C-alpha positions, 0 to 999 in steps of 0.5 A: 132503590127498593129491594125485592123482598120489600116490594114483595112485602108490600105487595102482601099486605096490601092484599091482606089488607084489601081482601080483609076490608071486601070480606066484611062488605056485600058484593052486587053483581049484575050482567045488566048495563041499562035500566029503564022505567018498568024494566026487570033487573036481576042482581047476584049478591055475595054477603061476607061469610060471617053476615047473615041474610037479613029478613029485607034486603033493599037497592037504591037507585039514584041519578040526577035528583031521582032517588027510590028504594025498592025490595030485592026478591029472591030469585032462586029460593032461599038456602040458608047456608047460601053466600050466594043468592039472585035476586030481582027487582023491577024499577018504577022510576024513569031516570035519565043517564047514569044511574048508582046502584048499592046495598041499603042495611049494609056495607056494599060496593056500588056500581053503576047502570046507563037509564036507556028510553023507554021508546029506544027498547031495553039494550041488549043483555052483555054477552060473554063473546068475544069481539071479531075484529 
C-alpha cells in the first residue's frame, strides 16, 4: 500500500521535473482553431525566462503533405523585457484536414489547427462564453 507521504513526494517530484522541462520550452498560444489560405493568424508567444528574443522568429505549418515556414511579425511592438509578445502571420498555402504548427529554431510546443474551405468562409473565433444547454 502506498503511503500518503510517498504519494506526496512522487507528485512533488513530478511537478518540479515537468515545470523545469516546460521552463526551457517556448510556448505558442492561439485563439484561432481554423486556418485557410490567406488568413491572418494571431499568436501569443511566451519565451523561457532565460531566453533572448531572436531577430527573426518563424512558424512552421505542416499537414497532408503541405509545409510552409512563415516569418512572424510583431503585433504589439517589441518590448525588450517582455516574456510574452503577440505576433501575426498570414498563411499562403492551402491545407486540408489537420495542420500542425510549431516554432522553428527554438524548442516549442506544437498545436493543431483545422484547415477550412475558403468557399465556406472562416470559422468564427472561439468564444469565452459558457454554452447554454
